[in-house]
C-alpha positions in Angstrom: 34.3 56.1 15.3 36.5 53.1 16.6 34.7 49.7 17.2 35.9 47.7 19.9 34.8 44.0 19.8 35.4 41.2 22.2 35.0 37.7 20.6 34.2 34.4 22.6 34.5 31.1 21.2 34.2 28.3 23.4 35.2 24.6 22.2 35.2 21.3 23.7 38.8 21.5 25.2 39.5 25.1 24.9 38.3 28.7 24.9 39.3 31.0 22.2 39.3 34.8 23.0 40.2 37.9 21.0 40.0 41.5 21.2 39.4 43.6 17.8 39.8 47.2 17.5 38.0 47.8 14.1 39.1 45.1 11.9 42.7 44.7 13.6 43.1 41.9 16.1 44.9 43.6 19.1 45.1 40.2 21.1 44.1 36.7 20.7 44.7 33.8 23.0 43.6 30.0 23.2 43.4 28.8 26.7 43.3 25.0 26.8 41.3 23.1 29.5 43.2 20.0 30.9 40.9 16.7 30.6 40.8 16.4 34.4 39.3 19.9 34.7 36.6 19.5 32.1 35.7 16.0 32.9 34.6 17.1 36.6 31.6 18.8 35.2 28.6 16.9 34.8 27.1 19.0 31.8 28.2 21.6 29.5 26.3 24.4 31.3 28.0 23.5 34.5 31.1 24.7 33.0 29.5 28.4 32.7 31.1 29.9 35.8 34.4 28.1 35.0 34.5 29.5 31.3 33.2 32.9 32.5 36.0 33.4 35.0 38.6 32.5 32.2 37.2 35.3 30.0 37.2 38.0 32.9 40.8 37.0 33.3 41.6 37.3 29.7 40.1 40.8 29.7 41.9 41.8 32.9 45.2 40.6 31.5 44.9 42.8 28.4 43.1 45.9 30.0 39.8 45.3 28.1 37.0 47.2 29.9 33.3 46.3 29.2 32.2 49.6 29.2 34.7 50.4 26.3 33.2 47.6 24.1 30.9 48.1 21.2 29.9 44.5 20.9 30.5 41.1 22.3 30.5 38.6 19.3 30.0 35.0 20.4 30.1 31.7 18.5 26.6 30.7 18.0 24.6 28.1 20.0 22.0 25.6 19.0 18.5 27.2 18.6 15.9 26.6 15.9 17.2 26.8 12.3 18.1 30.2 11.3 19.0 32.0 8.0 22.7 33.1 7.9 23.5 36.4 9.4 24.2 38.5 12.5 21.7 37.9 15.4 21.3 39.9 18.6 21.6 37.4 21.6 18.3 37.7 23.7 16.6 35.9 26.5 14.6 33.8 23.8 17.8 32.6 22.2 19.3 31.7 25.4 16.0 29.8 26.4 16.2 27.8 23.2 19.9 27.0 23.8 19.3 26.0 27.4 16.6 23.6 26.4 18.9 21.2 24.5 16.1 20.5 22.0 18.3 21.7 19.0 21.5 20.2 20.0 24.2 20.5 22.5 27.7 21.6 22.0 30.2 23.5 24.3 29.9 26.4 21.9 26.6 27.0 23.4 28.3 28.5 26.5 29.8 31.3 24.1 26.3 33.1 23.8 25.4 33.0 27.5 28.9 34.2 28.4 28.8 37.3 25.7 25.3 38.2 26.9 26.0 38.1 30.7 29.2 40.2 30.2 27.5 43.0 28.4 24.1 42.9 30.0 22.9 46.3 30.9 25.6 48.3 29.0 25.8 49.9 25.6 27.6 47.1 23.8 25.7 44.7 21.7 25.8 40.8 22.2 25.7 38.9 18.9 26.3 35.5 17.2 27.3 35.4 13.6 26.3 32.5 11.2 25.6 30.1 14.0 25.9 26.5 13.6 22.2 26.0 13.0 22.3 28.3 9.9 19.8 26.8 7.3 19.5 28.5 4.0 18.8 25.1 2.0 16.7 25.0 -1.1 13.4 23.0 -0.2 14.4 20.3 -2.8 17.7 19.8 -0.9 15.7 18.8 2.2 14.3 15.8 0.6 15.7 12.7 1.7 13.9 9.8 0.0 11.3 9.2 2.8 9.0 11.6 4.4 9.9 10.5 8.1 13.5 11.8 7.4 14.6 15.2 6.3 18.0 16.4 5.3 19.3 19.0 7.7 21.8 21.9 7.4 24.4 21.1 10.0 27.9 22.1 8.8 30.8 24.6 9.3 28.8 27.5 8.5 30.8 30.2 10.3 34.1 29.4 8.6 32.5 28.6 5.3 30.6 31.8 5.0 33.5 34.0 6.1 35.7 32.3 3.5 33.1 32.4 0.8 33.5 36.3 1.3 37.3 36.1 0.9 36.9 33.9 -2.2 34.6 36.4 -3.9 36.9 39.1 -3.2 39.8 37.2 -4.7 37.5 37.0 -7.7 37.0 40.8 -7.5 33.4 40.4 -6.7 30.8 40.5 -3.9 29.6 37.2 -2.4 26.2 38.0 -3.8 27.6 38.0 -7.3 29.1 34.6 -7.3 28.4 30.9 -7.3 31.0 28.9 -5.4 31.6 25.5 -4.0 33.1 25.4 -0.4 35.0 22.7 1.2 36.1 22.8 4.9 38.4 20.0 6.0 39.0 19.5 9.6 37.8 16.6 12.0 34.7 16.6 10.2 34.4 17.7 6.3 31.7 20.0 4.9 30.9 20.6 1.4 28.4 23.2 0.4 26.9 25.0 -2.6 26.9 28.8 -2.1 24.7 30.5 -4.6 24.8 34.3 -4.6 25.7 34.2 -0.8 23.2 31.5 0.2 24.4 28.0 1.4 21.7 26.3 -0.7 22.8 22.7 -0.1 25.4 20.9 2.2 26.0 17.6 3.7 25.3 17.1 7.2 28.7 17.0 8.4 28.0 17.0 12.2 25.8 13.7 12.1 27.9 11.7 9.5 26.6 12.7 6.0 28.8 13.2 3.0 32.5 12.2 2.7 34.2 10.3 5.4 36.5 12.5 7.4 39.5 12.0 9.9 37.0 11.2 12.7 33.7 10.6 10.9 32.3 8.0 8.9 30.3 10.0 6.5 27.3 8.4 4.4 27.6 4.9 5.2 25.5 2.2 3.0 22.1 2.7 4.8 21.1 -1.0 5.1 24.4 -2.2 6.3 24.2 0.4 8.9 20.6 -0.7 9.9 21.9 -4.2 10.4 24.7 -3.1 12.8 22.0 -1.2 14.7 19.7 -4.1 14.9 22.4 -6.7 15.7 22.6 -6.1 19.5 26.3 -5.9 19.4 26.6 -2.2 19.9 25.2 0.2 22.4 23.6 3.6 21.3 26.7 5.5 22.3 29.1 3.0 20.6 27.2 3.5 17.4 27.2 7.3 17.8 31.2 7.0 18.3 31.3 5.0 15.1 29.6 7.7 13.0 31.2 10.8 14.8 34.5 10.6 16.6 35.8 7.4 15.8 34.8 6.8 12.2 36.7 7.8 9.0 40.5 7.8 9.1 40.4 7.0 12.9 38.5 3.8 12.2 40.7 2.5 9.4 44.2 3.5 10.7 43.8 4.4 14.5 44.8 7.9 13.8 42.7 11.4 12.9 45.8 13.3 12.2 46.4 13.6 8.4 50.2 14.7 9.0 50.8 11.3 10.7 48.9 9.5 8.1 51.1 11.2 5.4 54.2 10.1 7.3 52.9 6.4 7.4 52.5 6.9 3.7 55.9 8.1 3.2 56.9 5.0 4.9 55.3 2.8 2.4 52.3 1.9 4.4 49.8 1.1 1.6 46.8 0.9 4.0 47.3 4.4 4.9 47.5 5.5 1.2 44.3 3.9 0.4 42.6 5.4 3.4 43.6 8.7 2.5 43.0 8.4 -1.1 39.4 7.3 -0.1 38.8 10.5 1.7 40.0 12.5 -1.2 38.0 10.5 -3.6 34.7 11.1 -1.5 35.4 14.8 -1.1 35.8 15.2 -4.8 32.3 13.4 -5.3 30.7 15.7 -3.1 32.1 18.5 -4.9 30.9 17.3 -8.1 27.5 16.7 -6.6 27.5 20.6 -5.5 28.4 21.6 -9.0 25.3 19.8 -10.3 23.3 21.7 -7.6 24.4 24.8 -9.1 23.9 23.6 -12.6 27.5 23.7 -13.7 27.9 27.5 -13.1 30.7 27.4 -10.6 33.0 30.5 -10.3 35.3 28.9 -8.0 35.9 26.0 -5.6 37.4 27.3 -2.3 39.1 25.0 0.3 39.6 25.7 3.9 40.1 24.3 7.2 43.3 22.6 8.7 43.7 19.9 6.1 44.0 22.4 3.5 47.5 22.8 4.4 48.0 19.3 3.1 49.5 19.4 -0.4 48.8 15.8 -1.1 45.1 16.1 -0.2 44.7 19.2 -2.1 46.6 18.1 -5.1 44.4 14.9 -5.4 41.3 16.9 -5.1 42.3 19.4 -7.7 43.2 16.5 -10.1 39.7 15.2 -9.8 37.6 18.3 -10.0 39.8 21.1 -11.2 38.1 21.0 -14.5 35.0 22.5 -12.8 36.4 25.8 -11.9 39.6 27.4 -10.3 40.5 26.0 -6.8 41.2 28.8 -4.2 43.1 27.7 -1.0 42.5 29.5 2.3 44.3 27.0 4.9 43.1 27.1 8.6 40.0 28.4 10.1 38.7 32.0 10.3 36.2 31.8 13.0 37.5 34.6 15.2 38.0 37.0 12.4 34.4 36.0 11.0 32.9 36.7 14.5 34.6 40.1 14.9 34.0 41.2 11.2 30.1 40.1 11.3 29.6 42.4 14.4 31.5 45.4 12.8 29.3 45.0 9.6 26.2 45.5 11.9 27.9 48.4 13.7 28.8 50.1 10.5 25.3 49.6 9.0 26.4 47.3 6.3 24.2 44.4 7.5 21.1 44.3 9.3 21.0 42.8 13.1 18.5 40.0 13.2 16.5 38.7 16.2 14.9 35.4 16.9 
């Protein structure tokens, strides 16, 4: 039987769409959304009809019929924390997403669109390893104070997908290996993957762990408290300092690693130190995850856009290469991960879960 899967991935400024026939990508498009169009919507969910129409036009252009689909696979939305896996999109999931109680991001639209497209038909609407994936060991949740718990908020979809690729490279299944995964993009996630479970990670979304191109990482706590209490900054300004305008952006006014490397080539010492600081902190976080795995590390795998940077990767390898082999998977594999997750369920390789 041939499986046909529509993939929907809504982001802040684009909608990524793909159509897979079995594990072959037949067509893939990324539709950019001009700022003047997006800024006209008061909220994320006000964009629903706008984004839905874009998906319908993609399907029409490429001759994709709803009645032919086996599944519609969406980038997951924000619900209560969930184990990793493939989940059927249902009314309870959509209700939790719409509440905003568990976070808000343009990816939340993906689930609603996939569900509405195939509602009433035979195709299965699913999400795969959603952003709320939480497989942390209980001890990893302890922060140092009972009023604050550490949370699992990281690049779960891509890191899970690449963990499978890393295991395959080692000639094993993901359930047979212990890995450290690093996703380096606008934010940086580092996770410990023990036999297929992401048992510890930094909260990359909210500014924990190493600093990144646009995120501050784990700032010294009391100094941050003093800034918050100083009255100099609004809540929104503080949020942007941590997520959006932190890290390389704060130090150099640029979050583009390629541009930063060009500055370094021109002899800009400030740029060199800032980028070195980022690789230093990433390396420290990898070392911390090695401790989580008690030193039993089959490989460190690196993915995301910044994995294309030879300078960044080489500096990390120099610091942590003694731990285990380093495997490189530049770029992101979200669309493939969404399609393959749906196909694993359709083929009976993996159980379909529900909230």
